[in-house]
N, C-alpha and C positions, 0 to 999 in steps of 0.2 A: 471826361468831366462834362456834365450837362451845364450849359450856360444859361444865365438869366436873360430874359427878353422883355424889353420895355416899349412903351408907346411914346414916340417923340413928335408926332404930328398927325393931324386929321383934316379931312375935307368932306364936304357934303353938298349935294344938289338934291333937293327934295320938294315935295308938295308944300312944305312949310317955309321954304326959302332956298335961294341959290348959293348959299354958303353956310359954313359951320355956325357962325354967330346967329344968323336969322333962324336956322333950323332949330338950334337948341333953345333959343328964346321962345319959339313957337311951342316946343315940347313942354317947357316949364310952365307956360301960360295955359296949357291945355287947349291950344288953338286947333281947330278942325281944318285940314287942308283939302277936304272933299267938296265937290260941287258938280254941277251939270257938265257933262263931257262936251268939249269944244273942238277937239283935235280930229275927230272922225264923225261921220254921219251915223247916228245910232237910231234913226227914225224907224219905227216899227219893231224895235227890239224891247225886250222886257227890262233890260238894264240900261240906265241912262246916266248914272252917276259914276264919277271917277275921281282919283286923286292925282291931278295933273301938275307937272312942273309949270310955273307961270313966268312969263316975261324973260325967258332964257335966251341969251345970245352967246354963241361961242366966240371966244376972243379973237380967232383968226378966220375971217370969212372965206378965204381961199381954201384953207385946210378943211373947213366945215363941209365943203362940197365933196370931199373925199371920205367923209366919215358918216356912218349912220348915227342917229341921235344917241344911241346907247353908248357909243364911243365918245361922243362929245361930252356927255354927262360924266363918264368915268374919267376922262383925261382932265376935265375941269376940276373934279374933286381931288385927283392925284396931284395936280399942280398946287392946289391950296394946301394939301397935306405936306408936300415937299417944302413949300415956303415956310410953313409953320415950324417944321422940323429944323430948318436951316441946313439941311443936307444939300450939297452940290456935288454931283458926280464928277470925279476927276480932280476935285479940290480937297474936300474933307472926307471923302470916301472913295476908295478904289472902285472904278466903274465895274470891274469884274465881281465886286462884292456887294453890288446893289442889284437886287432882283425884283421881279414883279410876279405876284400871285393874284390874278384877277379872275372874275367870273361873270357870266351872264346866262340866264336860263333860256332866253328866247333869241338872243343875238339880233341881227339886223333884219328883223321881220318886216318893218315898214318899207325898207329899201327893196326887199325881195318882192313885196306886194306891188309896189309902184312900178318896178321893172317888169314884172310879169304882165302888168296891164299894158305897158308899152309893147311887149312882145306879142300879146294877143290881138292888139288893136292896130299896130303899125309894122309888125314884122321883126324878125331876128336882128336885122341890121340896126335897129334903134335901141337895142339893149346896151346899157352902159358897160364899157370895159372895166369899170371899177366895181361892178356888181359883186363879184366874188370876194375881193378884199374888204368890201364894206359889210358883208353879211356873215362871214365865217366866225365861228364861236371864239376862236383864239385871238381875234384881231384887237380886242380891248387890251390884252396884255402886250401885244405888239405895239400898238399905238402909244401906250404909256411908256414902254421901254424906249421907243424912238424919241419921244418928247423929252423924257427925263434922262436920257443917255444911260440907261441901266443895262449893262452888258452881262449881268449875272443870269441866273436861271429865270426864265420868263415862261410861266405856265398858266393856262386858263382852266378854270373849273366849270363844268357844265352839269351840275347836280341840282337842277331846277331851283326851288326856293331855298335850298341849303347852301348854294355855291358861295355866297358871300362869307358865311361863317366857315365853310371849308377853306376858303382862301386864307382867312386869318389864322385858322388852326394849323394848316399845313405850312404856312410861313413861320409860325412859332416853332414847329418841329425842325425845319431846316436850319433856322438860326440856332436853336437850342443845341443841336448836334454838331454845330461847327462848320456847316457847308458854306455859309454866307454870313455877312455881317448886318445887312439891313434889307428889308423887303417892303415895297409898296403893295399893300394888300387890300382887296375889297372887291366891289362888283358894281356894274352899271346895267340899267334896264330901261328900255323904251318900248313897251309892248302895245302902245295905242295904234294898232293897225286894224283896219275894219274886219278882215277875215279872222285874224287872231282873236280879236275881241268877241266876234260872233261865236267862235269855238268855245271860249270860256263861258259865254252866256248860255249856249245850248247844252253845256255840261251841267247846268244848273248849280254851278259852284259859287256864283256871285249873287249878291243881294239885289233884289229888284225894287227896293223901296226908293221913293223919290225925295224923301226928307234927308238932307245931308247929315243931320244929327241923329238919324235912326237907321242908317244903312250900313255902317260899320260898327257893330256893337259886340265886340268880343266879351264872352262870359255872361252875356245877358240872356235871359230865358227866351226872349223873342228874336234872337240872332237868326239870320237866314242866309248867311254867306259872306264872302269877303268883297271888298271893293278894290278894283285894280288901281295900282299906283305906279309911279315911275321915278327914276332918279339914280343917284349913286352915293356910295359911301366909301371912303378910302382912309387907311391908317398907315403910318410908318412904324413898322416893327423893327427894333434895333437891338443889337447885343449890348448889354448894360455897360461894359467897360469901354466899348467904342463910343457910346453916347456920352459917358462921363468924360472921356479924354478930350472930346471937342466942346465940352461945356454945354451940352444940350439940356433944355428943360425936359423933364420927364413927367408925363401925365398919368401913367398907370403902368402896372406890370401885367403881362400875360403869364398866367401860372398853370393853366390846365386846359385840356382839349379832349373831347371825346367824339367818336363818330361810329355809326352803326347803320345797318340796313334792315328794314322790316322783313324784306323778302316775302311780302304778303299780297300786295295789290298795287296796280299801277297808279291809282289816285287816292284810295282810302287808307288812312293810317291803321296800323294793327290795333285790334281791340286791347283796351287797357293801357295803350301807349307803351308797350313793352320795349319797342325799339328806342323810343325817346328816353325811357328810363335807363337803358343800357348806356346811351350816349352821355347822359348826365352823370351817371356813376363813374364812367371812365374819366370825365373831366375832373371830378372831385378827387378821385384816386390819384390821377397824374399830378395833381397839385399838392397831394399829401395833407389835405385838410379834412376836418369832420363835416358832415352835411350841415349840422346846425350852425356852422360858422358862416354860411352863406347869408349875406345881408339882404339881397334882392335878386329876383329872377325876372329878366325881360323875356316874356313868353313868346312863343311863335304866335299864339293867340290870333288866329285868322278871323274868328267870328263864324266859322262853319260849325254845324252841330257836332260832328264827330271830333274835329280837332280840339275844340275847347274842352270837351268831356274827357277825351283820352289823354290830353296833355295834363289836365288836372289830376287824373288818376295816376299818371306817371310821376308827377311831383310828390303825391302822397306816398307812392311806393318807394321812392328814393329817400325822402326826408322824414317819413314817419310822422310822429307827433309834432316835430319841428315845422312841418309844412304849414301848420296853422299860424305860425309866428313869423313866417317869411313873406314879405310883400311880393306879390306877383302881378305884373301889369302888362298890357299890350299897347305899344305905341302905334300899332296898326289902326287903332281907333282914330288916330289923327292923320297918319300918313297914307292910309290904305295899305294894301299889300303890294310892295314893290318887287314881288317875285324874286328873281335872283339877287337883286340889290338889297332886299329887305334885311338880311342878316348883317350885311356890311354896315348899313346905316344904323342898325340897332346896336352893333358893336361900338360905333362912334358914340351913340347915346349913352351906352353903359359907362364908357370912359368919362364922359361929361358928368354923369350922375356921381361918379366917384370924386371928381374934381370939386363939384359944388355941394356935395352932400344933399342931393335932391333925388327923390324917387319919382319917376315920371308917372302920370296918371293913366288910367283907362277911362277915356272920356265917354260920356253918353251911356254909361252903365246904369240903367234905371230899374230893370225888373230882375230881382234876384232869382236864380235857378237853384232849386233845392239840391241838385246833384253837384253844383259848383259852389263850394262853401269855403273857399280860401279868401285871403285878403287881396282883392284885385285893385286896390287903390282907386276907388271910383272918383272920377271927375276932376279932382284937385291934386296937384303935385304935393309931395310931403317932404319936409326937411327931415333928415336922418343921418346918423353917423354910419357910413358904409365902409366896409372893409373888403369883402369879397362880393362880386357881382357876376351873375351868370346870364348868358344869352343863349337861347334855344332857336334852332331853325330846323324845320321838317319839310321835306320836298316830295313832290310826285315821284313815284318809283320807289318810295320807302326810304329815301335818304334822310338821315338824322345827323345833326352836328350841334355841338355845344362848346362854347368857349367860356373860360372862367378868368375874370380880371381881378386884380388886387390893387388896393390903394398903395401907391408907391411909398416905401419907407427906405 
C-alpha cells in the first residue's frame, strides 16, 4: 500500500533572509535580493550583479572551519526545519527511520579554489587535510545526518539545477513505498568563487546588466540571462500516520513527482520543452489529478531566452487551454538562480504559498513578449485559494524534475 507523505517542517537561507520567516516575507513583498557582488572580485568582467546571502554567521564557529559555505547554509536550513517539525532523532522517531536526501550542483567550489591557490603559491604541504571532506558532493547529506543524528538512508543528488527538486521527489518516493518514515530533503549552494563565476560569465548564460531591477527578468522580452544566487532550502517529509501519532503540525502534502532527461545538449534545453513536459505530466499522473486542477506553477524561470520560451511551450503542451488560467511565476526574479538549491527553496516557497493562499510574483516583468503569453503574476503577489501547487526545476545535462504539492486536508 502506498503511504501518504506530508511536510512537517521547513528551513531557508536565501538572498532574502537567513531563515524561513524573513525569506517568505521577502517573497510576499516582492523584495529584490539582487545587488552588486561583494564576495569575489569581478573587476573586468561583464557580469557584476548577484543574489548573495547577507550577514550570515554559522552557529558553531569551530565547526564552520570544517565546512564549506554550501554545507553551512544547508545544515542551518536543516536545523530550522527540524526545529519547526518537532522531530528529535531517538526520541519521537527511530534514528534508523530518519534519512537525508540532499543536493548541491557545485559542491565546495570556493574551498577547492582557495586550497588550489595555497598549493600553487606555497606548495603541497600547505593544502588543508580537510580539503576533500569539505568539497565532495555528498558531504552536505553527511553533515546534516551527523548534526541531526539521522542514521537512515543519506543520499546526495548532483543533478545541477534540478537536484533540490530531485531530493524532495526521491524522498517522497522512499517514504511512500515504506522504506523510511521521515527525510530531511533539500539542497545547499555557495557558488561565489571567482573561477566558477568566470566560467558562468564566459558561457554568456548570465545577465550583464547593472541595474538590480533589470538583470533578473524572467519572461520579459528583454531578458538576457540569469543572476547567480546562493543559499539553501530544506523540508521535512514525513509519513502521514507517523506525523499524526506525534501530534505534528502538517503544512502540506506531497502528492506527485516526475523526472526525465532531455538527452539533447549539455546546457541548452530541448526545443519545445519536451523533457520538462514529460516531467510535469509524470507528476500530475502520479498524483492522480487532472491538469486543470493545478492552481499555481512555480516555474524554473531563469530569465534566459531559451528556458523561458521552452518552459512556456511545455506548460502549454501539458495543460492545453487551462494553461492560460493557471498563474505561473518565477521567484528567481527575487532570489536569483540558486543553482542546485533553487528547487529546494522553491519547494519551500510553494508550501508557504499553500499555507497563506498567496501566489508569489515575478518582479520587474515590464516588457511583454509576444511568444510568452501566460499569466506570469507580474510584480505583485496575489491572494488566491490554492489546492495543488507545482514546482519545476531544469538542470544542465538535460535533467528535469517536477514536484506537486497539495493543501493538506
